[in-house]
N, C-alpha and C positions, 0 to 999 in steps of 0.2 A: 178400263173397267171391263170391256168386252172380253179381252184376252184372259183376264183373271176369271171371269165367269165361265168361260169355256173350259178352262183348266180345272175348275172346281166341279163342273157338271159331268165330265167324263172321268171314269175311274182310272187313277194313275197311282203308281207306287212312289213316284218322285215328282215334285213340282219345283221348278227353278223360278224364282221371282226376283226381279230387279226393281227396287224402290216402288212398291205397290201403292203407297199412299201419296206419292208425288202428285200434286194438283187436285187432290180430292177434298171435299168438304169434311169437316170433323165428324159429322153424323154418319157419313158413308164409311169413313175410316173405322168407326166402331163396328159397323156391319161386317167389314172386311176382317177385323180381328176375330169376330164371332165365327165367321166362315172358316178361318184358319184353325181355330180351336176345334171345330167340328172335324176338319180334315185330320188333325192330330189324333182325335178320338178314334177315327177310322184307320189309324196306323199308316197314314200317308206321310212320307218324309218331305219336309219343306226346306229348301235351301233359299234363304231370304237374304238379299243384299240390300243394305240400307246405307244412308249417308248421314253423318252427323255434321252439325254446323259448328 
């Protein structure tokens, strides 16, 4: 969570994220989705790697 927070706080054009929701509580995941939506609104490119079960 700390690495994601640091990436969000500092302005960047591109953020690479590997399985950001792994091990997080559902309520925190929703906050993460909201933060990613805000980054998208600010024209930040997000490359997100997820895993399907």
